[in-house]
N, C-alpha and C positions, 0 to 999 in steps of 0.2 A: 401461703401464709401472708398476711398483710405486713406492712412495715413493722419492725420491732417496736413494742410499746413497753412501758414500765409495768411490771407485775405488781399486783396487790400483795400485802403482807401475808394474807392467807394463802394466796396462790404460790408465792415463793417458798412457803414453808412445806409445801407438798413435794414429794419426789416427782421427778419429771422423766417421762419415757418417750422414746421415738420408736414407732413401729413401721417398718417398710412393708409394702404390700398389704396395707391395713384396710383397704376399702371393702374387702370381701374375704370369705373363706377363713383359714386359720388366723390370719392377721387381724381380721375384725373381731373374732372371738377372743383373741389374746388382748386386744384393746379393751374389751368389756371386762376381762379378768383383772386387768391393771386398774381400771376405774373402780372396781369393787374393792381394791386394795389401796384406795386413796391417792392414786397417781393422777397427775395431769399428763395427758397423752397427746402427742403430736402424731397425727395420721399422715403417712407419706405414701403416695400411690400415683401411678401413671394415669389412672382413670379419674380425671378431675371432677366430672359431674357426679359420679357415685361417691367419691371420697368426701366432697362437700356435703352431699345429702346425708351420709352416715354421721359426719361430725355434728351436723345440726340435730339429728335424731338423738345422738348420744349425750348432748348437753354442753354446758359452758366450760367444763373441765377438759374439753378437747379442742383441737384446732386442726386444720387440714392444710397440707402443702402439696402441690403437684410435684412429682419427682420421677424422673427416669433413672432407675437404680443402676443401669448400665453406664451412666454418665457420672464421672467424678465431679464435674462442675455442678451438676444438679444436686448431688448428695451434699456437697460442701454447702450449698445454699440452705439446705434444710438444717444442717447442724449449726451454721452460723446464726440463722434466724432464731432457732430454739435457744441457743446460749445467750444471744442478745436479749431475748425476752425474759427468760427465766433465771439466767445466771448459773445454770448447771444442767447436766445430763446424767441421770442416775441409772437408767435402764434402757437398753436398746434390744429390740427384737429384729434381727437380721433375717427377715422372713420373705422378702420379695422373690418370686420365682416363676418360671414359665415352663411349659412342656417342650419337648424336643420336636422340631419340625424338619421335614425333609428338605433337601437331600442329606442323608446321614453319612457316616464314614464309609458305608458300603457302596456309595455312589448311587446313581439313578438306575436302579435295577430294572424298572419298566422300560426305560429307553434302551438299556443294554439288551433286554430280551427282544425288543422290536428290531434292533439292529441285527441281532443274531439271526432272526427269521429271514432277513433280507441278505444275509451273508456279508454284512457290512460292519461286523463288530470291531474290526481293526481300524475302522475309520472314525469310530466314536471318540469324541473329545472327553477327557477326564472331567468329572463333575466335582466342583468344589463343595465341601460340606457346609451346611448352614450352621454357623457357630453362634447364632444369637443366644441360644440356651447357655452357652459358656459365658457370654458377655453379661447376662443377667444373673444366672445362678451361681457363678463362681467369681468372676471379676467384680461384679456388683457387690457381692457379699464381702469380698476382700476390702473394697472401698468402705463399706459400712463398718466393718470391724476396725479398720485403721482410724476412721474418723471418731468412732466411739471411744477408742483408746486415747486418742489425742485430747478429746474434750473431757473425758472422765478424769484425766490427770489434773485438770484445772479445778475439780471440785474441792472445796475447802473442807477441812476437818470441822466437826466430828463426822461428817458424811463424805469422807474422801473416797475416791474410787467409784466403782459401780459394777453393774452386771450386764453381760452380753449373752443373749441366747440366740444361737444360730438354728434356723429351721433347715435341717438336712433332710434325710429320707432313709427309709429302710434300704433303698437302693444305694446308699452310701456304705452299707454293710454287705448286702447281697447283690451280685452283679446281675443285670438284666440285658441279655444279648440283643433284644429287640429295641433297646433304648441306650445305646452305648455312650452317647454324649451326655445325656441326662445322668446316667450312672457315674460317668467321669466327674461331673460337677459335684455330685453329692459325696463321692469318695473324697474329693478335694476338700470339701467343707469339714469333714471329720478330721482330716489331716491338719487343716488350718486350726481347728479347735484344740487338738492335742498338742500341736507344735507351739502355739502361742500361750497356752495356759501357764506354763512355769514362769515366763518373763512377765506377763501381765499381772500375775499375782504379786509381784514386787511392788506394783503401784496400787494394790488393793482392788484390782479389777478381776472379776471372775468371768471366765468365758466357758460356756458349755453348749452342747448341741442336743437337739431332739430329733428323732428319726421316725416319723410316722410311716406306716404303710399307706395304702391308698385310703384317703379320707374324703368323704363327700364334700366337695367344694365346687365352685363354678369351673375350676380347671379339670375336675375329674368326673363331673356329673354324667357325662355322656357314656363313660366306660364302666362305671362302678357296678352296674347291674349285671355285667357279664363276668365279673371277677369272683373267684372262689372266696368264701368267707375268711379263710385262713390268712389272706393277705389284705384284709380290710381293717382299718383302725376306726373306732368311733371317735367323734369329736370330743366326747366326754373324756375318753382316755387320753387324747392328745392334750387336753386342757389340764388334766391331773398331772401329767408329766411336766407341762409348762409351769404349773403352780408350784411343784416341788422345787423347781430351779429358781423361780422368783422368790420364794419364801426361804430358801436356804440361807443359813447364817454365814457371814463372812466369806471365806474361801471354800466352804464345804462342797460347793458344786463345781469348783474349778476343774476343768478338763473332763467333766463327766459327759458321757454319751448315753442317752436314753433311747432305747428302741420301743416303739409303741406297736404292740401286736394285737391280734384278736383277743388275747386273754389278759391284756393289761400293759403295765409299764415295767420295763426291764433295763437295768444298767448293763452296758456292754463295756466292761473295763478292758483296757489294753495292758497286758502284762509285759513290762519292759524287760527284754533280755539284757544280758550284761553289755552287749555291744551298743544297744540303744542308750543305756545309762552313760556309757563312755562318751557318746556323741553329745548328750545333754550337758554333761560336765564340761566338755570342751567348749560348748557354746557359751556357757557362763564365763569361762576363763578368757575366751577370745573377745566376747562382746561386752564383758563387764556388766552383764544383766540387761534387762529390757531397755534401760535408758541409753546404753551405749551400743546396742545392736544396730 
């Protein structure tokens, strides 16, 4: 994004959104959905060339800023520039994500097999897992949610607060042994959504999560043809789920987790047992609500 500039009256009257991972895939389609709902949208993505191109194609109510979602400083720059330009942040799609890359938590199995063939398995050094997927998919989204909450608290009435939608995954609900670190990050995002919803609601901020199955995007294009239909989500269904969260009134979507399956959009409510309720009540008593936590 260029240096902050004064917004026009018509521009400042529009709600303002930030979408991470906006240059392609679900993020790009969510950007289009928001534009159709009269938002001004800031596209944030690591792919600078593609992001600039998409912003130019989408028109004057968008702007692009290069952003490494795993970097706190990079994300702070996005939110600072957006707030300086428009004076508010109304909606944030915490959407940036990457696939898991080896070595995983299981170590380097190929190297272990080769060493075993040579009778040298006891000489093999342990392999450190590649945690980049954790840095982007979990830590990066924690940064996005934190910044969204801090800037949305600055929004003036009558449009106080805002909405955050986290792009989690069906693998945040169903474990995938072949992708343990990716699964871990997406389970973490559902936990983050459910844990923060009660406190954020105090500031008129709604947070919810959407959990697509495998959806055809640049990230999944090479694998989707080999997948059974039951674990594929259409982009249309994903956007219907997103739209229901964007359009929800007030706090109606707070804490909601929507799974997108081959047959549509399904809410996956968490039924709080009595012990969980006791923990939540204790949190309010000890923290004094979101502002004091």
